[in-house]
LUMNU-701981 format. One record per residue: residue number from 1; residue in one letter; x, y, z of N, C-alpha, C, O in turn. Coordinates in Angstrom, 3 decimals, always signed. Atoms other than C-alpha are relative to their C-alpha. Example, Ala and Ser with C-alpha at 12.3 -4.5 7.8 and 13.67 -1.06 7.14 Angstrom:
BEGIN
+-----+------+----------+----------+----------+----------+----------+----------+----------+----------+----------+----------+----------+----------+
| seq | type |       nX |       nY |       nZ |      caX |      caY |      caZ |       cX |       cY |       cZ |       oX |       oY |       oZ |
+-----+------+----------+----------+----------+----------+----------+----------+----------+----------+----------+----------+----------+----------+
|   1 |    a |   +0.890 |   -1.190 |   +0.000 |  +12.300 |   -4.500 |   +7.800 |   +0.900 |   +1.200 |   +0.000 |   +1.936 |   +1.181 |   +0.665 |
|   2 |    s |   -0.820 |   -1.190 |   -0.060 |  +13.670 |   -1.060 |   +7.140 |   -0.770 |   +1.090 |   +0.730 |   -0.261 |   +2.198 |   +0.899 |
+-----+------+----------+----------+----------+----------+----------+----------+----------+----------+----------+----------+----------+----------+
! end
This chain:
BEGIN
+-----+------+----------+----------+----------+----------+----------+----------+----------+----------+----------+----------+----------+----------+
| seq | type |       nX |       nY |       nZ |      caX |      caY |      caZ |       cX |       cY |       cZ |       oX |       oY |       oZ |
+-----+------+----------+----------+----------+----------+----------+----------+----------+----------+----------+----------+----------+----------+
|   1 |    m |   -1.004 |   +0.423 |   -0.782 | +109.201 |  +63.192 | +121.979 |   +0.698 |   -1.264 |   -0.497 |   +1.195 |   -1.956 |   +0.391 |
|   2 |    a |   -0.818 |   +0.633 |   +0.724 | +110.863 |  +60.803 | +119.309 |   +1.393 |   +0.701 |   -0.200 |   +2.552 |   +0.292 |   -0.127 |
|   3 |    v |   -1.482 |   -0.999 |   +0.388 | +113.031 |  +64.014 | +118.372 |   +1.119 |   -0.070 |   +1.316 |   +2.306 |   -0.390 |   +1.375 |
|   4 |    t |   -1.039 |   -0.008 |   -1.163 | +114.192 |  +64.416 | +121.865 |   +0.552 |   -0.907 |   +0.574 |   +1.566 |   -0.723 |   +1.248 |
|   5 |    t |   -0.917 |   +1.224 |   -0.205 | +114.935 |  +60.793 | +122.440 |   +0.691 |   -0.345 |   -0.735 |   +1.491 |   -1.155 |   -0.265 |
|   6 |    m |   -1.222 |   +0.187 |   +1.042 | +117.020 |  +60.545 | +119.290 |   +0.702 |   +1.431 |   +0.348 |   +1.890 |   +1.144 |   +0.498 |
|   7 |    v |   -1.163 |   -1.042 |   -0.194 | +118.774 |  +63.981 | +119.970 |   +1.059 |   -0.255 |   +1.298 |   +2.288 |   -0.210 |   +1.348 |
|   8 |    s |   -1.221 |   +0.494 |   -1.069 | +119.829 |  +62.886 | +123.565 |   +0.515 |   -1.641 |   -0.616 |   +1.589 |   -1.930 |   -0.089 |
|   9 |    r |   -0.907 |   +1.208 |   +0.626 | +121.004 |  +59.483 | +121.844 |   +1.339 |   +0.530 |   -0.842 |   +2.405 |   -0.084 |   -0.874 |
|  10 |    l |   -1.356 |   -0.213 |   +1.050 | +123.460 |  +61.360 | +119.344 |   +0.524 |   +0.566 |   +1.003 |   +1.609 |   +0.019 |   +1.200 |
|  11 |    l |   -0.892 |   -0.725 |   -0.562 | +124.626 |  +63.739 | +121.915 |   +0.400 |   -1.103 |   +1.068 |   +0.951 |   -0.411 |   +1.925 |
|  12 |    a |   -0.283 |   +1.051 |   -0.976 | +125.348 |  +60.439 | +124.353 |   +1.227 |   -0.828 |   -0.954 |   +2.199 |   -1.415 |   -0.479 |
|  13 |    a |   -0.940 |   +0.886 |   +0.631 | +127.139 |  +58.871 | +121.151 |   +1.143 |   +1.031 |   -0.397 |   +2.192 |   +0.587 |   -0.863 |
|  14 |    e |   -0.763 |   -0.639 |   +0.404 | +128.837 |  +62.138 | +120.552 |   +0.160 |   +0.203 |   -1.528 |   +1.173 |   +0.481 |   -2.170 |
|  15 |    l |   +0.360 |   -0.406 |   +1.645 | +127.440 |  +62.547 | +116.997 |   -0.071 |   +1.313 |   -0.434 |   +0.342 |   +1.818 |   -1.478 |
|  16 |    i |   +0.334 |   -1.667 |   +0.174 | +126.247 |  +66.181 | +117.668 |   +0.183 |   +0.673 |   +1.164 |   +0.098 |   +0.124 |   +2.262 |
|  17 |    t |   -0.287 |   -0.725 |   -1.475 | +126.970 |  +68.774 | +120.141 |   -1.337 |   +1.030 |   -0.510 |   -1.855 |   +1.372 |   -1.573 |
|  18 |    r |   +1.539 |   -1.652 |   -0.294 | +123.929 |  +71.671 | +121.209 |   +0.543 |   +0.638 |   +0.690 |   +1.151 |   +0.420 |   +1.738 |
|  19 |    t |   -0.961 |   -1.261 |   -0.604 | +125.150 |  +74.789 | +121.688 |   -1.183 |   +1.065 |   +0.144 |   -1.973 |   +0.838 |   -0.772 |
|  20 |    p |   +0.640 |   -1.174 |   +0.373 | +122.937 |  +77.979 | +122.152 |   +0.483 |   +0.947 |   -0.654 |   +1.641 |   +1.326 |   -0.481 |
|  21 |    r |   +0.097 |   -0.568 |   +1.353 | +122.273 |  +80.184 | +119.037 |   +0.397 |   +1.154 |   +0.615 |   -0.279 |   +1.559 |   +1.561 |
|  22 |    s |   -0.351 |   -1.763 |   -0.084 | +124.102 |  +83.782 | +119.343 |   -0.907 |   +0.749 |   -0.258 |   -1.280 |   +1.643 |   +0.501 |
|  23 |    d |   +1.483 |   -1.022 |   +0.189 | +121.243 |  +85.315 | +117.838 |   -1.151 |   +0.071 |   +0.631 |   -1.947 |   +1.008 |   +0.571 |
|  24 |    d |   +1.381 |   +0.559 |   -1.236 | +118.609 |  +83.854 | +120.311 |   +0.481 |   -0.842 |   +0.881 |   +0.505 |   -2.000 |   +0.463 |
|  25 |    p |   -0.337 |   +1.132 |   -0.886 | +119.836 |  +82.040 | +123.189 |   -0.983 |   -1.138 |   +0.083 |   -0.639 |   -2.320 |   +0.040 |
|  26 |    r |   +0.591 |   +0.561 |   -0.310 | +116.752 |  +80.850 | +123.728 |   -0.245 |   -1.177 |   -0.855 |   -0.818 |   -2.208 |   -0.504 |
|  27 |    t |   -0.578 |   +1.486 |   +1.022 | +117.640 |  +78.484 | +120.551 |   +0.813 |   -0.843 |   -0.326 |   +1.751 |   -0.401 |   -0.990 |
|  28 |    l |   -1.547 |   +0.360 |   -0.051 | +120.008 |  +75.866 | +120.558 |   +0.314 |   -0.561 |   -1.731 |   -0.517 |   -0.956 |   -2.549 |
|  29 |    s |   -0.430 |   +0.949 |   +0.987 | +122.049 |  +74.482 | +117.706 |   +0.498 |   -1.364 |   +0.243 |   +1.234 |   -1.694 |   +1.173 |
|  30 |    l |   -0.906 |   +1.532 |   +0.327 | +123.013 |  +70.875 | +116.755 |   +0.718 |   +0.543 |   -1.010 |   +0.402 |   +1.509 |   -1.704 |
|  31 |    d |   -1.176 |   +0.268 |   +1.059 | +126.189 |  +70.285 | +114.615 |   +0.220 |   -1.434 |   +0.078 |   -0.404 |   -2.000 |   +0.976 |
|  32 |    l |   -0.277 |   +1.142 |   +0.256 | +127.515 |  +66.917 | +113.618 |   +1.797 |   +0.802 |   +0.795 |   +2.206 |   +1.956 |   +0.918 |
|  33 |    t |   -1.168 |   +0.187 |   -0.423 | +130.996 |  +66.302 | +115.154 |   +1.023 |   -0.553 |   -0.751 |   +0.928 |   -1.234 |   -1.772 |
|  34 |    d |   -1.120 |   +1.068 |   +1.727 | +133.984 |  +64.986 | +113.189 |   -0.748 |   -1.224 |   +0.542 |   -1.507 |   -1.587 |   -0.356 |
|  35 |    k |   +0.519 |   +1.320 |   -0.058 | +132.606 |  +61.730 | +114.745 |   -1.107 |   -0.341 |   -1.066 |   -1.055 |   -1.129 |   -2.010 |
|  36 |    g |   +1.154 |   -0.014 |   +0.879 | +129.183 |  +62.342 | +113.289 |   +0.390 |   -0.221 |   -1.413 |   +0.117 |   -1.208 |   -2.096 |
|  37 |    r |   -0.351 |   -0.321 |   +1.674 | +130.651 |  +63.575 | +109.828 |   +0.376 |   -1.409 |   -0.458 |   -0.285 |   -1.838 |   -1.403 |
|  38 |    s |   -0.726 |   +1.326 |   -0.190 | +132.460 |  +60.249 | +109.937 |   -1.151 |   -1.086 |   -0.150 |   -0.983 |   -2.015 |   -0.940 |
|  39 |    a |   +0.691 |   +1.327 |   -0.437 | +129.607 |  +57.926 | +110.872 |   -1.373 |   +0.451 |   -1.264 |   -2.187 |   -0.391 |   -1.645 |
|  40 |    l |   +0.884 |   -0.133 |   +0.731 | +127.348 |  +59.791 | +108.450 |   +0.524 |   -0.553 |   -1.986 |   -0.025 |   -1.150 |   -2.913 |
|  41 |    v |   -0.667 |   +0.573 |   +1.074 | +129.485 |  +59.141 | +105.572 |   +0.023 |   -1.266 |   -0.263 |   -0.443 |   -1.656 |   -1.333 |
|  42 |    r |   -0.030 |   +1.655 |   +0.116 | +129.929 |  +55.580 | +105.852 |   -1.536 |   -0.074 |   +0.329 |   -1.927 |   -0.921 |   -0.475 |
|  43 |    l |   +1.509 |   +0.367 |   +0.308 | +125.809 |  +55.542 | +106.590 |   -0.600 |   +0.248 |   -1.447 |   -1.470 |   -0.505 |   -1.885 |
|  44 |    r |   +0.187 |   -0.620 |   +0.945 | +125.435 |  +57.322 | +103.576 |   -0.053 |   -1.357 |   -1.033 |   -0.936 |   -1.946 |   -1.658 |
|  45 |    a |   -0.207 |   +1.159 |   +0.908 | +127.124 |  +54.656 | +101.837 |   -1.100 |   -1.065 |   -0.093 |   -1.793 |   -1.332 |   -1.075 |
|  46 |    e |   +0.745 |   +1.589 |   -0.198 | +125.256 |  +51.411 | +103.243 |   -1.423 |   +0.270 |   -0.483 |   -2.273 |   -0.568 |   -0.783 |
|  47 |    l |   +1.873 |   -0.123 |   +0.111 | +121.849 |  +53.340 | +102.629 |   +0.172 |   -0.211 |   -1.288 |   -0.449 |   -1.080 |   -1.901 |
|  48 |    d |   +0.192 |   +0.247 |   +1.636 | +122.924 |  +53.873 |  +99.035 |   -0.251 |   -1.415 |   -0.535 |   -1.200 |   -1.837 |   -1.195 |
|  49 |    a |   -0.382 |   +1.458 |   +0.378 | +124.242 |  +50.322 |  +98.615 |   -1.431 |   -1.128 |   +0.523 |   -1.542 |   -2.258 |   +0.048 |
|  50 |    i |   +1.482 |   +0.494 |   -0.179 | +120.511 |  +49.174 | +100.170 |   -1.405 |   +0.038 |   -0.903 |   -2.211 |   -0.849 |   -1.187 |
|  51 |    n |   +0.942 |   -0.238 |   +0.648 | +118.248 |  +51.306 |  +98.194 |   +0.429 |   -0.299 |   -1.286 |   -0.473 |   -0.498 |   -2.099 |
|  52 |    r |   +0.160 |   +0.438 |   +1.719 | +119.787 |  +50.477 |  +94.753 |   +0.178 |   -1.671 |   +0.051 |   +0.608 |   -2.238 |   -0.953 |
|  53 |    t |   +0.112 |   +1.554 |   -0.045 | +119.521 |  +46.509 |  +96.011 |   -1.927 |   -0.079 |   -0.038 |   -2.497 |   -0.766 |   -0.887 |
|  54 |    i |   +0.872 |   -0.094 |   +0.089 | +116.049 |  +47.234 |  +96.802 |   -1.221 |   +0.527 |   -1.431 |   -2.373 |   +0.249 |   -1.766 |
|  55 |    e |   +0.991 |   -0.911 |   +1.598 | +115.079 |  +49.658 |  +93.236 |   +0.152 |   -0.981 |   -0.720 |   -0.731 |   -1.131 |   -1.564 |
|  56 |    e |   -0.776 |   +0.873 |   +0.802 | +117.012 |  +46.881 |  +91.736 |   -0.820 |   -1.664 |   +0.020 |   -0.618 |   -2.546 |   -0.814 |
|  57 |    t |   +0.834 |   +1.649 |   -0.211 | +114.459 |  +43.485 |  +93.106 |   -0.978 |   +0.243 |   +0.029 |   -1.617 |   -0.695 |   -0.449 |
|  58 |    l |   +0.906 |   -0.502 |   +0.235 | +111.765 |  +45.251 |  +93.296 |   -1.214 |   +0.475 |   -1.868 |   -0.755 |   +1.048 |   -2.856 |
|  59 |    a |   +0.169 |   -0.677 |   +0.991 | +109.361 |  +46.055 |  +90.552 |   -0.821 |   +1.243 |   +0.235 |   -1.021 |   +1.443 |   +1.433 |
|  60 |    p |   -0.009 |   -1.442 |   -0.434 | +107.977 |  +49.702 |  +90.338 |   -1.656 |   -0.001 |   +1.050 |   -1.922 |   +0.787 |   +1.958 |
|  61 |    g |   +1.165 |   -0.224 |   -0.760 | +104.139 |  +48.595 |  +91.546 |   +0.043 |   -0.839 |   +1.472 |   -0.819 |   -0.781 |   +2.349 |
|  62 |    e |   -0.253 |   +0.567 |   -1.542 | +105.846 |  +46.288 |  +94.586 |   +1.136 |   +0.949 |   +0.866 |   +1.559 |   +0.579 |   +1.961 |
|  63 |    m |   -0.741 |   -1.250 |   -0.838 | +108.249 |  +50.051 |  +95.490 |   -1.081 |   +0.555 |   +0.630 |   -1.162 |   +0.792 |   +1.836 |
|  64 |    e |   +1.353 |   -0.537 |   -1.124 | +104.371 |  +51.499 |  +95.780 |   -0.320 |   -0.464 |   +1.090 |   -0.255 |   +0.252 |   +2.089 |
|  65 |    m |   -0.017 |   +0.645 |   -1.077 | +103.596 |  +48.932 |  +98.033 |   +0.427 |   -0.472 |   +1.289 |   -0.210 |   -0.857 |   +2.269 |
|  66 |    l |   -0.902 |   -0.093 |   -1.099 | +106.432 |  +48.703 | +100.134 |   -0.302 |   +1.196 |   +0.744 |   -0.756 |   +1.120 |   +1.886 |
|  67 |    c |   +0.123 |   -1.191 |   -1.087 | +106.264 |  +52.364 | +101.303 |   -0.736 |   +0.189 |   +1.098 |   -0.469 |   +0.653 |   +2.207 |
|  68 |    p |   +1.251 |   -0.481 |   -1.190 | +103.076 |  +52.498 | +102.993 |   +0.358 |   -1.415 |   +0.838 |   -0.538 |   -1.498 |   +1.677 |
|  69 |    v |   -0.285 |   +1.551 |   -1.457 | +104.082 |  +49.071 | +105.350 |   +1.490 |   +0.667 |   +0.376 |   +1.721 |   +1.224 |   +1.450 |
|  70 |    l |   -1.542 |   -0.930 |   -1.231 | +108.026 |  +50.514 | +105.932 |   -0.509 |   +1.468 |   +0.657 |   +0.194 |   +1.906 |   +1.568 |
|  71 |    e |   +0.635 |   -1.416 |   -0.602 | +105.834 |  +54.098 | +106.829 |   -0.530 |   -0.562 |   +1.447 |   -0.157 |   -0.153 |   +2.546 |
|  72 |    r |   +0.770 |   +0.889 |   -1.169 | +103.829 |  +51.885 | +109.254 |   +1.224 |   -0.360 |   +0.994 |   +1.233 |   +0.327 |   +2.016 |
|  73 |    l |   -0.759 |   +0.528 |   -0.161 | +106.871 |  +50.018 | +110.286 |   +0.809 |   +1.407 |   +0.946 |   +0.867 |   +0.997 |   +2.105 |
|  74 |    a |   -0.559 |   -0.660 |   +0.238 | +108.644 |  +53.031 | +110.952 |   -1.029 |   +0.974 |   +1.600 |   -0.635 |   +1.507 |   +2.637 |
|  75 |    a |   +0.713 |   -0.909 |   -1.057 | +105.688 |  +54.725 | +113.058 |   -0.094 |   -0.560 |   +1.455 |   -0.070 |   +0.114 |   +2.484 |
|  76 |    n |   -0.192 |   +0.622 |   -0.945 | +105.681 |  +52.256 | +115.361 |   +1.273 |   -0.444 |   +0.713 |   +1.135 |   -1.446 |   +1.415 |
|  77 |    n |   -1.098 |   -0.732 |   -0.325 | +109.321 |  +53.120 | +116.353 |   -0.018 |   +0.894 |   +1.025 |   +0.992 |   +1.543 |   +1.296 |
+-----+------+----------+----------+----------+----------+----------+----------+----------+----------+----------+----------+----------+----------+
! end
């Protein structure tokens, strides 16, 4: 269900398109639009900066403790 919701949101935001595949019309292809590619480039830079801050701030043992907590938080969304 979460994937369907995310795809619907990305389609509504015009970040992706959904088209039947030529080799199997029962299967849909999801492709980034130009707007989606631009958003990905922008978000990648922001995510890289966040990850650098986390890596520079936390000790290795703290990172190992943080990952399971973040996974639990992500599972609740």
